[in-house]
C-alpha positions as CSV (number, residue, x, y, z in Angstrom):
1,X,89.6,97.0,39.4
2,X,86.1,95.9,40.1
3,X,86.3,97.1,43.6
4,X,87.4,100.6,42.4
5,X,84.6,100.8,39.9
6,X,82.0,100.1,42.6
7,X,83.5,102.6,44.9
8,X,83.7,105.6,42.4
9,X,81.1,104.8,39.7
10,X,78.1,103.7,41.8
11,X,75.7,100.9,41.1
12,X,75.8,101.4,37.3
13,X,79.5,100.7,37.1
14,X,79.1,97.7,39.3
15,X,76.4,96.2,37.2
16,X,78.5,96.8,34.1
17,X,81.4,95.1,35.6
18,X,79.5,92.1,36.6
19,X,77.5,91.9,33.5
20,X,80.4,92.6,31.2
21,X,83.9,91.6,32.4
22,X,82.6,89.2,35.0
23,X,80.4,87.3,32.5
24,X,83.2,87.2,30.0
25,X,85.6,85.8,32.6
26,X,83.1,83.0,33.5
27,X,82.7,82.1,29.9
28,X,86.4,82.1,29.3
29,X,86.8,79.7,32.2
30,X,84.1,77.4,30.8
31,X,85.6,77.4,27.4
32,X,89.0,76.8,28.8
33,X,87.6,73.8,30.7
34,X,86.1,72.5,27.5
35,X,89.4,72.8,25.7
36,X,91.1,70.8,28.5
37,X,88.9,67.8,27.9
38,X,90.6,64.8,26.4
39,X,88.9,65.3,23.0
40,X,90.7,62.2,21.5
41,X,88.9,60.1,24.1
42,X,85.6,61.9,23.5
43,X,85.8,61.5,19.7
44,X,86.8,57.8,19.9
45,X,83.8,57.0,22.1
46,X,81.5,59.1,19.9
47,X,82.7,57.3,16.8
48,X,82.1,53.9,18.5
49,X,78.6,55.1,19.4
50,X,77.8,56.2,15.9
51,X,79.0,52.9,14.4
52,X,77.2,51.0,17.1
53,X,73.9,52.8,16.2
54,X,74.3,51.8,12.6
55,X,75.0,48.2,13.5
56,X,72.1,48.0,15.9
57,X,69.8,49.3,13.2
58,X,71.1,46.7,10.7
59,X,70.6,43.9,13.3
60,X,67.1,44.8,14.3
61,X,65.2,46.3,11.4
62,X,64.7,43.1,9.4
63,X,63.3,41.1,12.3
64,X,61.0,44.0,13.5
65,X,59.8,44.5,9.9
66,X,58.9,40.8,9.6
67,X,57.0,41.0,12.9
68,X,55.0,44.0,11.7
69,X,56.5,46.3,14.4
70,X,58.1,49.7,14.1
71,X,61.5,48.9,12.5
72,X,63.1,51.9,14.2
73,X,62.1,50.9,17.8
74,X,65.5,49.6,18.9
75,X,67.4,52.5,17.2
76,X,65.2,55.1,18.8
77,X,65.7,53.5,22.3
78,X,69.4,53.2,21.6
79,X,69.7,56.9,20.7
80,X,67.8,57.8,23.8
81,X,70.1,55.7,25.9
82,X,73.1,57.4,24.3
83,X,71.8,60.9,25.0
84,X,71.1,60.0,28.7
85,X,74.5,58.3,28.9
86,X,76.3,61.3,27.6
87,X,74.5,63.6,30.0
88,X,75.4,61.3,32.9
89,X,79.0,61.2,31.7
90,X,79.1,65.0,31.5
91,X,77.8,65.4,35.0
92,X,80.4,63.0,36.4
93,X,83.2,64.7,34.4
94,X,82.2,68.1,36.0
95,X,82.5,66.7,39.5
96,X,85.7,66.8,41.5
97,X,86.6,63.1,41.5
98,X,88.6,63.6,44.8
99,X,85.2,64.1,46.5
100,X,84.3,60.6,45.5
101,X,86.4,59.3,48.4
102,X,83.7,60.4,50.8
103,X,80.8,59.0,48.7
104,X,82.5,55.7,47.6
105,X,80.9,53.6,50.4
106,X,77.5,55.0,49.5
107,X,77.9,54.2,45.8
108,X,79.1,50.7,46.7
109,X,76.2,50.2,49.1
110,X,73.6,51.3,46.6
111,X,75.1,49.0,44.0
112,X,74.9,46.0,46.5
113,X,71.3,47.0,47.4
114,X,70.4,46.9,43.7
115,X,72.0,43.4,43.3
116,X,70.0,42.1,46.3
117,X,66.8,43.6,44.8
118,X,67.5,41.6,41.6
119,X,67.4,38.4,43.6
120,X,64.2,39.4,45.3
121,X,60.7,39.2,43.6
122,X,61.5,42.5,41.9
123,X,64.0,40.7,39.7
124,X,63.2,39.4,36.2
125,X,64.8,36.7,34.1
126,X,65.8,37.7,30.6
127,X,67.7,35.4,28.3
128,X,68.3,32.9,31.1
129,X,69.9,35.4,33.5
130,X,68.0,36.8,36.5
131,X,69.8,40.1,36.3
132,X,67.1,42.7,35.6
133,X,64.5,44.9,37.2
134,X,61.7,45.8,34.8
135,X,60.6,49.4,35.0
136,X,57.8,49.2,32.3
137,X,57.5,50.8,29.0
138,X,60.1,48.5,27.5
139,X,62.9,49.7,29.9
140,X,64.9,47.5,32.2
141,X,67.7,48.2,34.7
142,X,70.6,45.9,35.2
143,X,72.2,46.8,38.6
144,X,75.3,44.7,37.9
145,X,76.4,47.3,35.4
146,X,76.4,50.1,38.0
147,X,78.1,47.7,40.5
148,X,81.2,48.0,38.3
149,X,81.3,51.7,38.9
150,X,80.8,51.3,42.6
151,X,83.5,48.7,42.9
152,X,86.1,50.7,41.0
153,X,85.5,53.8,43.2
154,X,85.5,51.9,46.5
155,X,88.7,49.9,45.7
156,X,90.4,53.1,44.7
157,X,89.5,54.7,48.0
158,X,90.7,51.7,50.0
159,X,93.9,51.0,48.1
160,X,94.7,54.6,47.2
161,X,95.5,55.8,50.8
162,X,98.5,53.9,52.1
163,X,99.1,54.1,55.9
164,X,102.0,56.2,57.3
165,X,105.3,54.6,56.5
166,X,103.9,52.2,53.9
167,X,104.5,52.3,50.2
168,X,101.6,50.1,49.1
169,X,98.5,48.7,50.7
170,X,98.8,46.6,53.8
171,X,97.8,43.0,54.1
172,X,94.7,44.1,55.9
173,X,93.7,46.5,53.1
174,X,94.2,43.7,50.6
175,X,92.0,41.3,52.6
176,X,89.3,44.1,52.8
177,X,89.6,44.6,49.0
178,X,89.0,40.8,48.4
179,X,86.0,40.8,50.7
180,X,84.5,43.9,49.2
181,X,84.9,42.6,45.7
182,X,83.7,39.2,46.7
183,X,80.3,40.4,48.0
184,X,79.0,41.8,44.7
185,X,80.6,38.9,42.8
186,X,78.7,36.4,44.9
187,X,75.5,38.3,44.4
188,X,76.1,38.4,40.6
189,X,76.9,34.7,40.5
190,X,73.5,34.1,42.1
191,X,71.8,35.6,39.1
192,X,73.8,33.8,37.5
193,X,76.1,36.2,35.5
194,X,79.5,34.7,35.0
195,X,80.7,37.4,32.6
196,X,80.2,40.3,35.1
197,X,81.9,38.2,37.8
198,X,84.9,37.9,35.6
199,X,84.9,41.6,35.0
200,X,85.0,42.2,38.8
201,X,88.0,39.8,39.0
202,X,89.8,41.6,36.3
203,X,89.2,45.0,37.9
204,X,90.4,43.7,41.3
205,X,93.5,42.1,39.9
206,X,94.4,45.1,37.8
207,X,94.0,47.6,40.6
208,X,96.0,45.5,43.0
209,X,98.8,45.3,40.5
210,X,98.8,49.1,39.9
211,X,98.9,50.0,43.6
212,X,102.0,47.8,44.1
213,X,101.1,44.7,46.0
214,X,103.7,42.0,46.4
215,X,104.0,39.4,43.7
216,X,103.1,36.5,46.0
217,X,99.7,38.1,46.6
218,X,99.1,38.3,42.8
219,X,100.2,34.7,42.3
220,X,98.0,33.6,45.2
221,X,95.0,35.4,43.8
222,X,95.5,33.9,40.3
223,X,95.9,30.4,41.8
224,X,93.0,30.9,44.1
225,X,90.8,32.0,41.2
226,X,91.7,29.0,39.2
227,X,91.0,26.7,42.2
228,X,87.7,28.5,42.8
229,X,86.7,27.9,39.1
230,X,87.6,24.3,39.4
231,X,85.5,23.8,42.6
232,X,82.6,25.7,41.1
233,X,82.7,23.4,38.0
234,X,83.3,20.2,40.1
235,X,80.5,20.8,42.5
236,X,78.0,21.7,39.8
237,X,77.4,25.3,40.9
238,X,77.2,26.5,37.3
239,X,73.9,26.3,35.4
240,X,73.7,23.6,32.7
241,X,73.7,26.1,29.9
242,X,76.9,27.7,31.3
243,X,78.7,24.3,31.4
244,X,77.5,23.7,27.8
245,X,79.0,27.0,26.7
246,X,82.4,26.0,28.1
247,X,82.1,22.5,26.6
248,X,81.4,24.1,23.2
249,X,84.3,26.5,23.6
250,X,86.7,23.6,24.3
251,X,85.3,21.5,21.5
252,X,83.7,23.8,18.8
253,X,82.4,20.7,16.9
254,X,80.4,19.5,19.9
255,X,76.7,19.9,19.6
256,X,76.8,22.4,16.6
257,X,72.9,22.7,16.7
258,X,72.7,23.1,20.4
259,X,75.3,24.7,22.8
260,X,77.8,25.3,20.0
261,X,75.3,26.9,17.6
262,X,75.9,30.5,18.7
263,X,79.7,30.2,18.4
264,X,79.6,28.5,15.0
265,X,77.2,31.0,13.5
266,X,79.2,33.9,14.9
267,X,82.3,32.7,13.3
268,X,80.5,32.1,10.0
269,X,79.1,35.6,10.1
270,X,82.4,37.2,10.8
271,X,84.3,35.1,8.3
272,X,81.8,35.7,5.5
273,X,82.5,39.4,5.5
274,X,85.9,39.0,3.9
275,X,88.2,42.1,3.8
276,X,85.7,44.8,2.9
277,X,82.4,43.2,4.0
278,X,79.0,42.8,2.2
279,X,78.0,46.4,2.8
280,X,76.1,48.0,5.7
281,X,72.5,46.7,5.9
282,X,73.3,43.9,3.4
283,X,74.5,41.1,5.6
284,X,72.8,37.8,4.8
285,X,73.6,36.2,8.1
286,X,72.4,39.3,9.9
287,X,69.2,39.6,7.8
288,X,68.5,35.9,8.2
289,X,68.7,36.1,12.0
290,X,71.2,33.2,12.1
291,X,73.1,34.7,15.1
292,X,71.0,35.4,18.2
293,X,71.2,38.7,20.2
294,X,73.1,40.4,17.4
295,X,72.2,43.9,18.7
296,X,73.8,43.2,22.1
297,X,76.2,40.4,22.9
298,X,77.0,39.5,19.2
299,X,77.1,43.0,17.7
300,X,80.7,42.4,16.5
301,X,79.4,39.7,14.1
302,X,77.4,42.4,12.3
303,X,80.5,44.5,11.9
304,X,82.5,41.5,10.7
305,X,79.9,40.5,8.1
306,X,78.8,43.9,6.8
307,X,82.0,46.0,7.3
308,X,84.5,43.2,6.8
309,X,88.0,43.0,8.3
310,X,88.6,46.7,7.7
311,X,85.5,47.8,9.6
312,X,86.0,45.3,12.4
313,X,89.6,46.3,12.7
314,X,88.5,50.0,12.9
315,X,86.3,49.2,15.9
316,X,89.2,47.4,17.6
317,X,91.5,50.4,16.9
318,X,88.9,52.9,18.3
319,X,88.6,50.7,21.4
320,X,92.3,50.7,21.6
321,X,92.4,54.5,21.5
322,X,89.9,54.7,24.4
323,X,92.1,52.3,26.5
324,X,95.3,54.2,25.5
325,X,93.9,57.5,26.6
326,X,92.6,56.0,29.8
327,X,96.1,54.6,30.6
328,X,97.6,58.0,29.7
329,X,95.1,59.7,32.1
330,X,96.1,57.2,34.8
331,X,99.8,58.0,34.5
332,X,99.2,61.7,34.7
333,X,96.7,61.7,37.6
334,X,97.3,64.1,40.5
335,X,97.2,61.4,43.1
336,X,97.1,57.6,43.6
337,X,93.3,57.7,44.0
338,X,92.9,59.2,40.5
339,X,95.4,56.7,39.1
340,X,93.5,53.8,40.5
341,X,90.1,55.1,39.4
342,X,91.4,55.5,35.8
343,X,93.2,52.2,35.9
344,X,90.1,50.4,37.2
345,X,88.0,51.8,34.4
346,X,90.6,50.7,31.8
347,X,90.8,47.2,33.3
348,X,87.0,46.9,33.1
349,X,86.6,48.2,29.5
350,X,89.7,46.2,28.3
351,X,88.6,42.9,29.7
352,X,85.0,43.3,28.5
353,X,86.1,44.3,25.0
354,X,88.5,41.4,24.8
355,X,85.9,38.9,26.1
356,X,83.1,40.1,23.8
357,X,85.2,40.2,20.6
358,X,87.0,37.0,21.6
359,X,83.8,35.0,22.0
360,X,82.7,35.9,18.5
361,X,86.0,34.7,17.1
362,X,86.0,31.5,19.1
363,X,89.0,32.3,21.3
364,X,87.0,33.0,24.5
365,X,83.9,31.2,26.0
366,X,80.5,32.8,25.4
367,X,79.3,35.1,28.2
368,X,76.7,37.8,28.3
369,X,79.0,40.8,28.1
370,X,78.2,43.6,25.6
371,X,80.8,45.4,23.6
372,X,81.5,48.8,25.3
373,X,80.1,51.9,23.5
374,X,78.8,49.7,20.6
375,X,76.2,47.2,21.8
376,X,72.6,48.0,22.4
377,X,71.6,48.4,26.0
378,X,70.5,50.9,28.6
379,X,72.3,50.1,31.8
380,X,75.5,49.1,30.0
381,X,75.5,52.3,28.0
382,X,74.9,54.4,31.1
383,X,77.7,52.6,33.0
384,X,80.1,53.0,30.1
385,X,79.4,56.7,29.8
386,X,79.8,57.2,33.6
387,X,83.2,55.4,33.3
388,X,84.1,57.8,30.5
389,X,83.1,60.7,32.8
390,X,85.3,59.4,35.5
391,X,88.3,59.3,33.1
392,X,87.6,62.9,32.1
393,X,87.2,64.0,35.7
394,X,90.6,62.6,36.6
395,X,92.1,64.2,33.4
396,X,90.6,67.7,34.1
397,X,92.1,67.7,37.6
398,X,95.5,66.3,36.9
399,X,96.9,69.5,38.3
400,X,96.4,69.3,42.1
401,X,95.4,73.0,42.2
402,X,92.5,72.6,39.7
């Protein structure tokens, strides 16, 4: 019809067709694309971000006020991080995830370069971990967060393309996966950052399980991991404060004013909230700064004290919704590569959520892992939103012809 209009009606008809029908068609496609988003996933992540912003404000305003600083400093930075993160996630969602196969080695390589840069004079030590590159103006970059994205995409590329005649990955592919996961893990352990190393292990184990490796491989990996942990502990490769954290986890009453202080105060804060909590911005433990790093690693203690069991449970439910939608996207993906990308993201977010909440409740050892979509942090927020974008990208192209 457009061709006929151009032929018989001249330039005016052509402009009208392009400016009218053509524009409407483009907008219909864009709106259709918006409707095809997994809005349950979007709304769950948005709700977690809103709750996280309120908890960050409650955790930081009293201390900043006492110090005579702008009490809204952390909240303003957190909101800026969220905006940038949502933009990054949107850009990733609009990309054709299938093209990531070609760029996966580049993403992985850039992540490893960042991890090496941290161990160079460019790196800075913050809270006992040499994991940061300071950019100035109060902003820092933590390359290990972006390494999670690079590892997920690269493993999906490697394990998502079985050779002719093979159902799952070959032994050679599995060995390559172990080596490629081991490199960033070794660099991260040099910082040292045990928590992120455990995330890498969870992602590797989960993606190998999804792609159908033999059970003896999985048993060997679990056994090898336990043996490696024992050797690391036996030869004293962990820092003294990391060993103290494990000791305090195994015996909570050990050194309650030293290594066990954080765990004890975290449980007190969570338990003091009762069923309905003390009210937002009215937490005594939070206002008294009894629990360190409450805006980041221990953000869940603020929820437990001020929002109570109901509020804390709501956060767990929202995280569960994110993981459920991620698994649903993985099962509906157009190809094995998409399934593995979505599964890797779910393994990453699931382990990190369980570890963060578990350490505040005393059922997991303390590590420096933030709570996804809730804790304050720039690099972690960006990485989480990119992970959300990857899920949406797989979801939008679940039809192979999209």
